[in-house]
C-alpha positions, 0 to 999 in steps of 0.5 A: 581225512582217510584211512592212511592215518593211525591215530586220531587228530588232536584239534588243540594242537592243530589250532596253534597255528589256526589263522596262518591255516585258515587264510588259505581256504578264505583266498580259495573261497574268494576264487569261486564264481557263481554256483548252482542249486546244491549244497556245499561239501566241506571235504575233509572239513577237519574241526569247522575252521572254514565253516562260518566262511562256507555258511555265508554261501547261503547253502546247506552246508555238509562236512565230511572227516575221518577224525572223530575229535575233529568232527566233534570241534565242527560240531560245535562251530553250529555252522554245519547242516550235517556232518558225516564221519567217513573215508574222503576216498570213499565218501559219495553225496546224497545228491549232486552238490553245487561245490565240494570245497576241500581246504588241505585235506587231500594231499593225505590221499593217494590216488588223485588220478581216479580221486579227482575225476570220481569227485567231478562226476559228483557235482551238479551241472556248472558245480565247482570243485575247489581244491587246496593242498600244501606244496611244501614237501621239498622244503627243508621244514618238511624233508629233514623229517624224512632226511633225519628219520631214515638217518637216525631209523633206516626203513622205519618210516613207511614213504607211502604214508607221507602226505603228497600231491602231484605236480601242477603240470600233471594236475593240468592235464588230468584236469583240463578235460574234465572242466573249466580249470584255473591252477595257481601256486602262493607262497605264503610268508608267515611269521610264527609266533614263539613257543613256550618249548622248541623251534616254532616251525618243529610245532607247525609241521609236527602237528601235521606233515610230521604225524605219520613219521612220528608215529612210526617211532616209539615216545624215546625215539620221537624225542630224539628225532625231535632233538635232530630236527630242532639242531637242524631247522634252526639253522634254516629258520632262524628266530629273531629276537623275540622268539618268532620265525619267518616261515615260507610255505607254498600251497597249490590250489586249483578250481574245475567247473564242469 
């Protein structure tokens, strides 16, 4: 990821909802057109969940991530020809890739206005940048983490560290002069399985979006915030008799071919 994450990621916690997190990546992969010669870069590869699908493109596959724990899991898949521990905002390839594929990673980086044109300049002629990012910050699942933290612990959470993205129209205006753009959003209605303790939506968001919120607090404060979140979130996303929750989750996609 980027240096904004102050502690390493936990692949086991992230994998708790692995299938739901993988589906948007596969949808993005299916939207790709023909590619020129060159490698495929899995930018923000995490634990390598998309590696098996990307390896099916028949190209040299390289993964890039900042988390040593995630890279170790990616290495165990056996899908990658090379793995690089690097900040995504500073990484550069050895040669022009055919595809830079980034699934649920770039929202952790600021400065998309300069980052995305920089990535496009790295591509081989006819190459593609393919990106998927969560577009969920305005939903109660995400908004309530920040609202409750600001209510209970004012000034403790640095909002600049919270992952976020531009508006779709801003991406289109930025990218259209740089290549052939396709831009779309999909809202996935995810049925989250029951958890041994706590609300499923809390577990889903705590493993990703809420990390910088909780990292700003002491363990006792984290427990207090989680309890407050649990009380509110059950009213927004009720569980069924089996303990499952239907969780709408919006994601933004775009591809740019140069």
